All heavy atoms as a GROMACS GRO file, in nm:
protein
  548
    1MET      N    1   0.082  -0.119   0.000
    1MET     CA    2   0.000   0.000   0.000
    1MET      C    3   0.087   0.126   0.000
    1MET      O    4   0.052   0.224  -0.061
    1MET     CB    5  -0.092  -0.004   0.123
    1MET     CG    6  -0.194   0.104   0.122
    1MET     SD    7  -0.299   0.085  -0.021
    1MET     CE    8  -0.423   0.201   0.010
    2THR      N    9   0.201   0.117   0.069
    2THR     CA   10   0.290   0.233   0.075
    2THR      C   11   0.339   0.273  -0.063
    2THR      O   12   0.340   0.391  -0.098
    2THR     CB   13   0.410   0.204   0.167
    2THR    OG1   14   0.360   0.169   0.296
    2THR    CG2   15   0.500   0.324   0.180
    3ALA      N   16   0.379   0.174  -0.143
    3ALA     CA   17   0.427   0.204  -0.278
    3ALA      C   18   0.315   0.265  -0.363
    3ALA      O   19   0.338   0.358  -0.441
    3ALA     CB   20   0.480   0.078  -0.345
    4HIS      N   21   0.194   0.214  -0.348
    4HIS     CA   22   0.079   0.269  -0.422
    4HIS      C   23   0.057   0.415  -0.384
    4HIS      O   24   0.036   0.501  -0.471
    4HIS     CB   25  -0.047   0.186  -0.392
    4HIS     CG   26  -0.171   0.246  -0.448
    4HIS    ND1   27  -0.201   0.241  -0.583
    4HIS    CD2   28  -0.271   0.315  -0.389
    4HIS    CE1   29  -0.315   0.303  -0.603
    4HIS    NE2   30  -0.359   0.349  -0.487
    5LEU      N   31   0.062   0.445  -0.255
    5LEU     CA   32   0.044   0.583  -0.210
    5LEU      C   33   0.156   0.674  -0.258
    5LEU      O   34   0.133   0.789  -0.294
    5LEU     CB   35   0.032   0.587  -0.057
    5LEU     CG   36  -0.093   0.521   0.000
    5LEU    CD1   37  -0.085   0.515   0.152
    5LEU    CD2   38  -0.218   0.592  -0.045
    6LEU      N   39   0.279   0.622  -0.261
    6LEU     CA   40   0.391   0.699  -0.314
    6LEU      C   41   0.366   0.735  -0.460
    6LEU      O   42   0.387   0.850  -0.502
    6LEU     CB   43   0.522   0.621  -0.302
    6LEU     CG   44   0.643   0.685  -0.369
    6LEU    CD1   45   0.680   0.817  -0.304
    6LEU    CD2   46   0.761   0.590  -0.368
    7GLY      N   47   0.320   0.638  -0.538
    7GLY     CA   48   0.289   0.665  -0.678
    7GLY      C   49   0.181   0.770  -0.694
    7GLY      O   50   0.190   0.859  -0.780
    8ALA      N   51   0.078   0.764  -0.611
    8ALA     CA   52  -0.030   0.862  -0.617
    8ALA      C   53   0.021   1.002  -0.582
    8ALA      O   54  -0.015   1.101  -0.646
    8ALA     CB   55  -0.143   0.822  -0.523
    9LEU      N   56   0.107   1.011  -0.480
    9LEU     CA   57   0.164   1.141  -0.442
    9LEU      C   58   0.252   1.199  -0.553
    9LEU      O   59   0.250   1.319  -0.579
    9LEU     CB   60   0.244   1.128  -0.313
    9LEU     CG   61   0.163   1.115  -0.185
    9LEU    CD1   62   0.255   1.085  -0.067
    9LEU    CD2   63   0.083   1.241  -0.160
   10CYS      N   64   0.330   1.112  -0.618
   10CYS     CA   65   0.416   1.159  -0.727
   10CYS      C   66   0.333   1.210  -0.844
   10CYS      O   67   0.366   1.311  -0.905
   10CYS     CB   68   0.510   1.047  -0.771
   10CYS     SG   69   0.638   1.010  -0.648
   11ALA      N   70   0.225   1.141  -0.875
   11ALA     CA   71   0.136   1.186  -0.983
   11ALA      C   72   0.073   1.320  -0.945
   11ALA      O   73   0.065   1.412  -1.028
   11ALA     CB   74   0.029   1.082  -1.010
   12GLU      N   75   0.030   1.332  -0.821
   12GLU     CA   76  -0.031   1.457  -0.774
   12GLU      C   77   0.070   1.572  -0.776
   12GLU      O   78   0.035   1.686  -0.803
   12GLU     CB   79  -0.083   1.436  -0.632
   12GLU     CG   80  -0.158   1.555  -0.575
   12GLU     CD   81  -0.210   1.529  -0.436
   12GLU    OE1   82  -0.252   1.415  -0.408
   12GLU    OE2   83  -0.210   1.624  -0.355
   13ALA      N   84   0.196   1.540  -0.750
   13ALA     CA   85   0.301   1.642  -0.750
   13ALA      C   86   0.339   1.686  -0.891
   13ALA      O   87   0.412   1.783  -0.909
   13ALA     CB   88   0.424   1.589  -0.678
   14GLY      N   89   0.292   1.610  -0.993
   14GLY     CA   90   0.318   1.652  -1.130
   14GLY      C   91   0.431   1.578  -1.200
   14GLY      O   92   0.482   1.626  -1.302
   15PHE      N   93   0.475   1.464  -1.146
   15PHE     CA   94   0.576   1.386  -1.218
   15PHE      C   95   0.524   1.353  -1.357
   15PHE      O   96   0.410   1.310  -1.372
   15PHE     CB   97   0.604   1.254  -1.146
   15PHE     CG   98   0.698   1.262  -1.030
   15PHE    CD1   99   0.696   1.368  -0.940
   15PHE    CD2  100   0.790   1.162  -1.009
   15PHE    CE1  101   0.782   1.374  -0.833
   15PHE    CE2  102   0.877   1.167  -0.901
   15PHE     CZ  103   0.873   1.273  -0.813
   16PRO      N  104   0.606   1.371  -1.460
   16PRO     CA  105   0.563   1.335  -1.595
   16PRO      C  106   0.538   1.184  -1.607
   16PRO      O  107   0.605   1.105  -1.539
   16PRO     CB  108   0.682   1.376  -1.683
   16PRO     CG  109   0.758   1.475  -1.602
   16PRO     CD  110   0.738   1.433  -1.458
   17PRO      N  111   0.445   1.144  -1.690
   17PRO     CA  112   0.419   1.001  -1.709
   17PRO      C  113   0.546   0.926  -1.748
   17PRO      O  114   0.626   0.974  -1.828
   17PRO     CB  115   0.317   0.997  -1.824
   17PRO     CG  116   0.250   1.131  -1.818
   17PRO     CD  117   0.357   1.227  -1.772
   18GLY      N  118   0.568   0.811  -1.687
   18GLY     CA  119   0.683   0.728  -1.718
   18GLY      C  120   0.806   0.753  -1.633
   18GLY      O  121   0.900   0.675  -1.636
   19VAL      N  122   0.808   0.860  -1.555
   19VAL     CA  123   0.924   0.888  -1.471
   19VAL      C  124   0.931   0.788  -1.355
   19VAL      O  125   1.038   0.739  -1.322
   19VAL     CB  126   0.920   1.033  -1.417
   19VAL    CG1  127   1.026   1.055  -1.310
   19VAL    CG2  128   0.939   1.131  -1.531
   20LEU      N  129   0.818   0.758  -1.295
   20LEU     CA  130   0.812   0.661  -1.187
   20LEU      C  131   0.706   0.556  -1.222
   20LEU      O  132   0.592   0.591  -1.248
   20LEU     CB  133   0.773   0.728  -1.055
   20LEU     CG  134   0.751   0.635  -0.936
   20LEU    CD1  135   0.881   0.569  -0.894
   20LEU    CD2  136   0.688   0.711  -0.821
   21ASN      N  137   0.748   0.432  -1.226
   21ASN     CA  138   0.655   0.323  -1.254
   21ASN      C  139   0.668   0.221  -1.142
   21ASN      O  140   0.777   0.170  -1.117
   21ASN     CB  141   0.688   0.256  -1.388
   21ASN     CG  142   0.670   0.354  -1.502
   21ASN    OD1  143   0.560   0.396  -1.531
   21ASN    ND2  144   0.779   0.390  -1.565
   22ILE      N  145   0.559   0.194  -1.075
   22ILE     CA  146   0.559   0.098  -0.966
   22ILE      C  147   0.478  -0.022  -1.011
   22ILE      O  148   0.361  -0.010  -1.047
   22ILE     CB  149   0.498   0.160  -0.839
   22ILE    CG1  150   0.582   0.279  -0.794
   22ILE    CG2  151   0.488   0.055  -0.728
   22ILE    CD1  152   0.520   0.361  -0.684
   23VAL      N  153   0.542  -0.137  -1.009
   23VAL     CA  154   0.476  -0.262  -1.049
   23VAL      C  155   0.482  -0.356  -0.929
   23VAL      O  156   0.589  -0.391  -0.883
   23VAL     CB  157   0.545  -0.327  -1.170
   23VAL    CG1  158   0.477  -0.458  -1.206
   23VAL    CG2  159   0.544  -0.231  -1.288
   24GLN      N  160   0.367  -0.396  -0.882
   24GLN     CA  161   0.361  -0.488  -0.769
   24GLN      C  162   0.306  -0.621  -0.817
   24GLN      O  163   0.221  -0.626  -0.905
   24GLN     CB  164   0.272  -0.431  -0.659
   24GLN     CG  165   0.327  -0.302  -0.603
   24GLN     CD  166   0.235  -0.239  -0.502
   24GLN    OE1  167   0.114  -0.250  -0.509
   24GLN    NE2  168   0.294  -0.172  -0.404
   25GLY      N  169   0.356  -0.727  -0.760
   25GLY     CA  170   0.307  -0.859  -0.796
   25GLY      C  171   0.412  -0.964  -0.770
   25GLY      O  172   0.524  -0.935  -0.730
   26LEU      N  173   0.374  -1.088  -0.791
   26LEU     CA  174   0.465  -1.199  -0.770
   26LEU      C  175   0.566  -1.208  -0.882
   26LEU      O  176   0.536  -1.175  -0.998
   26LEU     CB  177   0.386  -1.329  -0.759
   26LEU     CG  178   0.285  -1.333  -0.643
   26LEU    CD1  179   0.205  -1.462  -0.646
   26LEU    CD2  180   0.355  -1.315  -0.510
   27GLY      N  181   0.686  -1.252  -0.850
   27GLY     CA  182   0.798  -1.255  -0.943
   27GLY      C  183   0.770  -1.315  -1.080
   27GLY      O  184   0.794  -1.251  -1.181
   28PRO      N  185   0.719  -1.438  -1.086
   28PRO     CA  186   0.699  -1.499  -1.218
   28PRO      C  187   0.602  -1.423  -1.307
   28PRO      O  188   0.617  -1.421  -1.428
   28PRO     CB  189   0.645  -1.638  -1.184
   28PRO     CG  190   0.694  -1.666  -1.047
   28PRO     CD  191   0.696  -1.531  -0.978
   29ARG      N  192   0.504  -1.356  -1.248
   29ARG     CA  193   0.403  -1.287  -1.329
   29ARG      C  194   0.439  -1.142  -1.359
   29ARG      O  195   0.399  -1.088  -1.461
   29ARG     CB  196   0.268  -1.291  -1.260
   29ARG     CG  197   0.214  -1.434  -1.256
   29ARG     CD  198   0.070  -1.437  -1.229
   29ARG     NE  199  -0.003  -1.381  -1.342
   29ARG     CZ  200  -0.131  -1.353  -1.338
   29ARG    NH1  201  -0.200  -1.375  -1.229
   29ARG    NH2  202  -0.192  -1.302  -1.443
   30SER      N  203   0.513  -1.077  -1.269
   30SER     CA  204   0.545  -0.936  -1.291
   30SER      C  205   0.694  -0.910  -1.305
   30SER      O  206   0.737  -0.843  -1.398
   30SER     CB  207   0.486  -0.850  -1.178
   30SER     OG  208   0.540  -0.889  -1.054
   31GLY      N  209   0.774  -0.963  -1.215
   31GLY     CA  210   0.918  -0.936  -1.216
   31GLY      C  211   0.990  -0.997  -1.334
   31GLY      O  212   1.075  -0.933  -1.396
   32GLY      N  213   0.958  -1.122  -1.364
   32GLY     CA  214   1.024  -1.190  -1.477
   32GLY      C  215   1.009  -1.116  -1.609
   32GLY      O  216   1.108  -1.088  -1.676
   33PRO      N  217   0.885  -1.084  -1.647
   33PRO     CA  218   0.866  -1.009  -1.772
   33PRO      C  219   0.934  -0.873  -1.772
   33PRO      O  220   0.985  -0.829  -1.875
   33PRO     CB  221   0.714  -0.995  -1.783
   33PRO     CG  222   0.661  -1.112  -1.708
   33PRO     CD  223   0.757  -1.130  -1.592
   34LEU      N  224   0.938  -0.804  -1.658
   34LEU     CA  225   1.007  -0.675  -1.652
   34LEU      C  226   1.156  -0.690  -1.675
   34LEU      O  227   1.217  -0.610  -1.746
   34LEU     CB  228   0.983  -0.607  -1.517
   34LEU     CG  229   0.849  -0.539  -1.499
   34LEU    CD1  230   0.832  -0.493  -1.355
   34LEU    CD2  231   0.837  -0.421  -1.592
   35CYS      N  232   1.215  -0.791  -1.614
   35CYS     CA  233   1.359  -0.814  -1.631
   35CYS      C  234   1.394  -0.847  -1.776
   35CYS      O  235   1.499  -0.809  -1.826
   35CYS     CB  236   1.406  -0.928  -1.541
   35CYS     SG  237   1.403  -0.887  -1.366
   36ALA      N  238   1.305  -0.917  -1.843
   36ALA     CA  239   1.332  -0.961  -1.979
   36ALA      C  240   1.294  -0.858  -2.085
   36ALA      O  241   1.345  -0.863  -2.198
   36ALA     CB  242   1.255  -1.091  -2.007
   37HIS      N  243   1.210  -0.762  -2.051
   37HIS     CA  244   1.158  -0.667  -2.152
   37HIS      C  245   1.267  -0.572  -2.199
   37HIS      O  246   1.339  -0.511  -2.120
   37HIS     CB  247   1.041  -0.588  -2.096
   37HIS     CG  248   0.957  -0.526  -2.201
   37HIS    ND1  249   0.996  -0.416  -2.273
   37HIS    CD2  250   0.836  -0.562  -2.249
   37HIS    CE1  251   0.902  -0.384  -2.360
   37HIS    NE2  252   0.804  -0.472  -2.347
   38ARG      N  253   1.278  -0.556  -2.328
   38ARG     CA  254   1.387  -0.473  -2.384
   38ARG      C  255   1.370  -0.324  -2.358
   38ARG      O  256   1.468  -0.249  -2.363
   38ARG     CB  257   1.401  -0.499  -2.533
   38ARG     CG  258   1.282  -0.455  -2.613
   38ARG     CD  259   1.299  -0.490  -2.760
   38ARG     NE  260   1.186  -0.435  -2.833
   38ARG     CZ  261   1.196  -0.370  -2.946
   38ARG    NH1  262   1.313  -0.355  -3.002
   38ARG    NH2  263   1.089  -0.321  -3.004
   39ASP      N  264   1.248  -0.277  -2.332
   39ASP     CA  265   1.227  -0.134  -2.310
   39ASP      C  266   1.248  -0.092  -2.164
   39ASP      O  267   1.247   0.027  -2.134
   39ASP     CB  268   1.086  -0.094  -2.355
   39ASP     CG  269   1.070  -0.100  -2.506
   39ASP    OD1  270   1.173  -0.090  -2.578
   39ASP    OD2  271   0.956  -0.115  -2.552
   40VAL      N  272   1.264  -0.187  -2.074
   40VAL     CA  273   1.292  -0.155  -1.934
   40VAL      C  274   1.443  -0.136  -1.922
   40VAL      O  275   1.520  -0.228  -1.947
   40VAL     CB  276   1.241  -0.268  -1.840
   40VAL    CG1  277   1.285  -0.241  -1.697
   40VAL    CG2  278   1.090  -0.280  -1.850
   41ARG      N  279   1.485  -0.015  -1.883
   41ARG     CA  280   1.628   0.016  -1.879
   41ARG      C  281   1.691   0.002  -1.742
   41ARG      O  282   1.811  -0.010  -1.730
   41ARG     CB  283   1.651   0.157  -1.932
   41ARG     CG  284   1.610   0.170  -2.078
   41ARG     CD  285   1.645   0.305  -2.135
   41ARG     NE  286   1.588   0.412  -2.054
   41ARG     CZ  287   1.610   0.540  -2.073
   41ARG    NH1  288   1.688   0.578  -2.171
   41ARG    NH2  289   1.554   0.630  -1.996
   42ALA      N  290   1.609   0.007  -1.636
   42ALA     CA  291   1.664   0.000  -1.501
   42ALA      C  292   1.566  -0.072  -1.408
   42ALA      O  293   1.445  -0.060  -1.425
   42ALA     CB  294   1.693   0.140  -1.447
   43ILE      N  295   1.620  -0.144  -1.311
   43ILE     CA  296   1.539  -0.217  -1.215
   43ILE      C  297   1.595  -0.193  -1.076
   43ILE      O  298   1.716  -0.201  -1.054
   43ILE     CB  299   1.542  -0.368  -1.245
   43ILE    CG1  300   1.478  -0.396  -1.381
   43ILE    CG2  301   1.471  -0.447  -1.135
   43ILE    CD1  302   1.496  -0.538  -1.429
   44SER      N  303   1.506  -0.165  -0.981
   44SER     CA  304   1.542  -0.154  -0.840
   44SER      C  305   1.466  -0.262  -0.766
   44SER      O  306   1.346  -0.276  -0.782
   44SER     CB  307   1.504  -0.015  -0.787
   44SER     OG  308   1.530  -0.007  -0.649
   45PHE      N  309   1.539  -0.339  -0.684
   45PHE     CA  310   1.478  -0.451  -0.612
   45PHE      C  311   1.526  -0.452  -0.469
   45PHE      O  312   1.644  -0.434  -0.441
   45PHE     CB  313   1.514  -0.583  -0.680
   45PHE     CG  314   1.476  -0.705  -0.600
   45PHE    CD1  315   1.345  -0.748  -0.600
   45PHE    CD2  316   1.569  -0.773  -0.526
   45PHE    CE1  317   1.308  -0.859  -0.524
   45PHE    CE2  318   1.534  -0.884  -0.451
   45PHE     CZ  319   1.402  -0.927  -0.450
   46THR      N  320   1.434  -0.475  -0.377
   46THR     CA  321   1.466  -0.497  -0.236
   46THR      C  322   1.404  -0.630  -0.197
   46THR      O  323   1.284  -0.648  -0.214
   46THR     CB  324   1.410  -0.384  -0.146
   46THR    OG1  325   1.465  -0.260  -0.189
   46THR    CG2  326   1.444  -0.409  -0.001
   47GLY      N  327   1.486  -0.721  -0.148
   47GLY     CA  328   1.433  -0.850  -0.109
   47GLY      C  329   1.542  -0.952  -0.088
   47GLY      O  330   1.655  -0.918  -0.053
   48SER      N  331   1.509  -1.077  -0.115
   48SER     CA  332   1.601  -1.187  -0.084
   48SER      C  333   1.721  -1.192  -0.178
   48SER      O  334   1.714  -1.148  -0.293
   48SER     CB  335   1.526  -1.320  -0.091
   48SER     OG  336   1.498  -1.355  -0.225
   49THR      N  337   1.829  -1.249  -0.127
   49THR     CA  338   1.949  -1.268  -0.206
   49THR      C  339   1.923  -1.361  -0.324
   49THR      O  340   1.971  -1.339  -0.434
   49THR     CB  341   2.062  -1.324  -0.118
   49THR    OG1  342   2.082  -1.233  -0.008
   49THR    CG2  343   2.192  -1.339  -0.194
   50ARG      N  344   1.844  -1.464  -0.302
   50ARG     CA  345   1.812  -1.560  -0.408
   50ARG      C  346   1.743  -1.491  -0.526
   50ARG      O  347   1.782  -1.506  -0.640
   50ARG     CB  348   1.724  -1.673  -0.356
   50ARG     CG  349   1.692  -1.779  -0.461
   50ARG     CD  350   1.590  -1.881  -0.412
   50ARG     NE  351   1.464  -1.821  -0.372
   50ARG     CZ  352   1.368  -1.785  -0.458
   50ARG    NH1  353   1.384  -1.801  -0.588
   50ARG    NH2  354   1.255  -1.733  -0.414
   51VAL      N  355   1.640  -1.413  -0.496
   51VAL     CA  356   1.566  -1.346  -0.603
   51VAL      C  357   1.652  -1.237  -0.668
   51VAL      O  358   1.649  -1.220  -0.790
   51VAL     CB  359   1.433  -1.287  -0.550
   51VAL    CG1  360   1.363  -1.205  -0.657
   51VAL    CG2  361   1.342  -1.399  -0.502
   52GLY      N  362   1.731  -1.166  -0.589
   52GLY     CA  363   1.822  -1.065  -0.646
   52GLY      C  364   1.918  -1.127  -0.745
   52GLY      O  365   1.947  -1.070  -0.850
   53GLY      N  366   1.968  -1.248  -0.714
   53GLY     CA  367   2.056  -1.318  -0.807
   53GLY      C  368   1.985  -1.355  -0.936
   53GLY      O  369   2.041  -1.344  -1.044
   54GLU      N  370   1.859  -1.398  -0.925
   54GLU     CA  371   1.781  -1.430  -1.044
   54GLU      C  372   1.760  -1.306  -1.130
   54GLU      O  373   1.771  -1.313  -1.254
   54GLU     CB  374   1.645  -1.489  -1.004
   54GLU     CG  375   1.654  -1.627  -0.943
   54GLU     CD  376   1.519  -1.678  -0.898
   54GLU    OE1  377   1.415  -1.630  -0.948
   54GLU    OE2  378   1.516  -1.767  -0.812
   55ILE      N  379   1.731  -1.193  -1.067
   55ILE     CA  380   1.712  -1.068  -1.140
   55ILE      C  381   1.842  -1.029  -1.212
   55ILE      O  382   1.841  -0.991  -1.329
   55ILE     CB  383   1.666  -0.956  -1.047
   55ILE    CG1  384   1.522  -0.984  -1.001
   55ILE    CG2  385   1.677  -0.819  -1.113
   55ILE    CD1  386   1.473  -0.892  -0.892
   56ALA      N  387   1.954  -1.040  -1.143
   56ALA     CA  388   2.084  -1.005  -1.203
   56ALA      C  389   2.113  -1.094  -1.324
   56ALA      O  390   2.157  -1.045  -1.428
   56ALA     CB  391   2.194  -1.017  -1.099
   57ARG      N  392   2.088  -1.225  -1.311
   57ARG     CA  393   2.112  -1.317  -1.424
   57ARG      C  394   2.020  -1.285  -1.541
   57ARG      O  395   2.064  -1.281  -1.656
   57ARG     CB  396   2.092  -1.461  -1.379
   57ARG     CG  397   2.210  -1.520  -1.305
   57ARG     CD  398   2.194  -1.670  -1.281
   57ARG     NE  399   2.084  -1.700  -1.190
   57ARG     CZ  400   2.091  -1.688  -1.057
   57ARG    NH1  401   2.202  -1.648  -1.001
   57ARG    NH2  402   1.988  -1.720  -0.982
   58GLU      N  403   1.893  -1.262  -1.514
   58GLU     CA  404   1.795  -1.236  -1.620
   58GLU      C  405   1.824  -1.104  -1.692
   58GLU      O  406   1.803  -1.090  -1.812
   58GLU     CB  407   1.654  -1.233  -1.562
   58GLU     CG  408   1.544  -1.213  -1.663
   58GLU     CD  409   1.525  -1.331  -1.756
   58GLU    OE1  410   1.538  -1.446  -1.710
   58GLU    OE2  411   1.496  -1.307  -1.875
   59SER      N  412   1.876  -1.006  -1.618
   59SER     CA  413   1.898  -0.873  -1.673
   59SER      C  414   2.035  -0.855  -1.738
   59SER      O  415   2.058  -0.758  -1.809
   59SER     CB  416   1.882  -0.768  -1.562
   59SER     OG  417   1.757  -0.779  -1.504
   60ALA      N  418   2.127  -0.945  -1.713
   60ALA     CA  419   2.266  -0.929  -1.758
   60ALA      C  420   2.279  -0.918  -1.909
   60ALA      O  421   2.356  -0.837  -1.960
   60ALA     CB  422   2.352  -1.044  -1.707
   61ALA      N  423   2.204  -0.996  -1.982
   61ALA     CA  424   2.217  -0.998  -2.128
   61ALA      C  425   2.184  -0.863  -2.191
   61ALA      O  426   2.239  -0.829  -2.295
   61ALA     CB  427   2.128  -1.108  -2.187
   62SER      N  428   2.097  -0.787  -2.127
   62SER     CA  429   2.058  -0.658  -2.184
   62SER      C  430   2.125  -0.540  -2.115
   62SER      O  431   2.093  -0.425  -2.144
   62SER     CB  432   1.905  -0.643  -2.177
   62SER     OG  433   1.861  -0.653  -2.044
   63PHE      N  434   2.216  -0.566  -2.022
   63PHE     CA  435   2.294  -0.462  -1.953
   63PHE      C  436   2.205  -0.357  -1.887
   63PHE      O  437   2.233  -0.238  -1.892
   63PHE     CB  438   2.393  -0.394  -2.049
   63PHE     CG  439   2.496  -0.488  -2.103
   63PHE    CD1  440   2.484  -0.538  -2.231
   63PHE    CD2  441   2.603  -0.526  -2.025
   63PHE    CE1  442   2.577  -0.626  -2.281
   63PHE    CE2  443   2.697  -0.615  -2.074
   63PHE     CZ  444   2.685  -0.665  -2.203
   64LYS      N  445   2.098  -0.401  -1.823
   64LYS     CA  446   2.011  -0.308  -1.751
   64LYS      C  447   2.083  -0.252  -1.629
   64LYS      O  448   2.167  -0.319  -1.569
   64LYS     CB  449   1.884  -0.380  -1.703
   64LYS     CG  450   1.792  -0.424  -1.813
   64LYS     CD  451   1.669  -0.491  -1.755
   64LYS     CE  452   1.580  -0.556  -1.857
   64LYS     NZ  453   1.565  -0.496  -1.983
   65LYS      N  454   2.050  -0.130  -1.592
   65LYS     CA  455   2.101  -0.073  -1.467
   65LYS      C  456   2.025  -0.139  -1.353
   65LYS      O  457   1.902  -0.147  -1.356
   65LYS     CB  458   2.080   0.078  -1.464
   65LYS     CG  459   2.163   0.151  -1.566
   65LYS     CD  460   2.138   0.299  -1.558
   65LYS     CE  461   2.216   0.370  -1.667
   65LYS     NZ  462   2.196   0.514  -1.663
   66LEU      N  463   2.098  -0.186  -1.252
   66LEU     CA  464   2.034  -0.254  -1.139
   66LEU      C  465   2.069  -0.187  -1.008
   66LEU      O  466   2.182  -0.142  -0.988
   66LEU     CB  467   2.080  -0.400  -1.132
   66LEU     CG  468   2.044  -0.493  -1.245
   66LEU    CD1  469   2.102  -0.632  -1.219
   66LEU    CD2  470   1.894  -0.501  -1.264
   67SER      N  471   1.972  -0.182  -0.920
   67SER     CA  472   1.993  -0.144  -0.782
   67SER      C  473   1.933  -0.256  -0.699
   67SER      O  474   1.812  -0.274  -0.697
   67SER     CB  475   1.924  -0.011  -0.752
   67SER     OG  476   1.933   0.018  -0.613
   68LEU      N  477   2.019  -0.333  -0.634
   68LEU     CA  478   1.974  -0.451  -0.559
   68LEU      C  479   2.008  -0.434  -0.411
   68LEU      O  480   2.124  -0.414  -0.376
   68LEU     CB  481   2.041  -0.578  -0.613
   68LEU     CG  482   2.021  -0.606  -0.761
   68LEU    CD1  483   2.105  -0.726  -0.804
   68LEU    CD2  484   1.874  -0.632  -0.792
   69GLU      N  485   1.907  -0.441  -0.327
   69GLU     CA  486   1.927  -0.440  -0.183
   69GLU      C  487   1.878  -0.575  -0.132
   69GLU      O  488   1.759  -0.600  -0.126
   69GLU     CB  489   1.848  -0.327  -0.117
   69GLU     CG  490   1.874  -0.316   0.031
   69GLU     CD  491   1.804  -0.198   0.093
   69GLU    OE1  492   1.776  -0.099   0.024
   69GLU    OE2  493   1.774  -0.207   0.213
   70MET      N  494   1.973  -0.661  -0.100
   70MET     CA  495   1.939  -0.799  -0.071
   70MET      C  496   1.983  -0.841   0.068
   70MET      O  497   2.075  -0.785   0.125
   70MET     CB  498   2.006  -0.891  -0.174
   70MET     CG  499   1.970  -0.857  -0.317
   70MET     SD  500   2.052  -0.959  -0.438
   70MET     CE  501   2.222  -0.913  -0.418
   71GLY      N  502   1.915  -0.943   0.119
   71GLY     CA  503   1.951  -0.995   0.252
   71GLY      C  504   1.900  -0.906   0.361
   71GLY      O  505   1.780  -0.887   0.375
   72GLY      N  506   1.988  -0.850   0.435
   72GLY     CA  507   1.950  -0.756   0.541
   72GLY      C  508   1.971  -0.812   0.680
   72GLY      O  509   2.000  -0.929   0.699
   73LYS      N  510   1.954  -0.729   0.777
   73LYS     CA  511   1.981  -0.764   0.916
   73LYS      C  512   1.877  -0.858   0.976
   73LYS      O  513   1.903  -0.922   1.076
   73LYS     CB  514   1.992  -0.639   1.001
   73LYS     CG  515   1.862  -0.563   1.011
   73LYS     CD  516   1.876  -0.442   1.098
   73LYS     CE  517   1.739  -0.375   1.101
   73LYS     NZ  518   1.727  -0.270   1.187
   74ASN      N  519   1.758  -0.867   0.916
   74ASN     CA  520   1.653  -0.951   0.973
   74ASN      C  521   1.655  -1.092   0.922
   74ASN      O  522   1.572  -1.173   0.958
   74ASN     CB  523   1.516  -0.888   0.944
   74ASN     CG  524   1.500  -0.757   1.018
   74ASN    OD1  525   1.552  -0.741   1.126
   74ASN    ND2  526   1.431  -0.664   0.957
   75ARG      N  527   1.746  -1.122   0.835
   75ARG     CA  528   1.756  -1.257   0.777
   75ARG      C  529   1.824  -1.351   0.876
   75ARG      O  530   1.928  -1.321   0.930
   75ARG     CB  531   1.834  -1.250   0.646
   75ARG     CG  532   1.818  -1.374   0.564
   75ARG     CD  533   1.895  -1.359   0.439
   75ARG     NE  534   2.017  -1.436   0.462
   75ARG     CZ  535   2.118  -1.440   0.380
   75ARG    NH1  536   2.116  -1.371   0.271
   75ARG    NH2  537   2.222  -1.512   0.405
   76ARG      N  538   1.767  -1.467   0.898
   76ARG     CA  539   1.829  -1.565   0.988
   76ARG      C  540   1.835  -1.699   0.922
   76ARG      O  541   1.758  -1.741   0.851
   76ARG     CB  542   1.748  -1.577   1.115
   76ARG     CG  543   1.762  -1.451   1.196
   76ARG     CD  544   1.681  -1.464   1.324
   76ARG     NE  545   1.685  -1.335   1.388
   76ARG     CZ  546   1.731  -1.316   1.508
   76ARG    NH1  547   1.776  -1.415   1.579
   76ARG    NH2  548   1.732  -1.197   1.561
   0.00000   0.00000   0.00000
């Protein structure tokens, strides 16, 4: 919900269309196609090390810009 509200605030603030795109959903249905799509130039991901590695592998062939925040202090 927080990401949705952030998107609404950015639209209200006047961000031009396409500057901020928030896609929520499960990896195979949303993340996979985004990583593979040729028009997506950059991906930011926060989550598990396993999924971050999958994103890096999927995106490597197209040299997408990546920002990966993986693991974290709460992982046991």
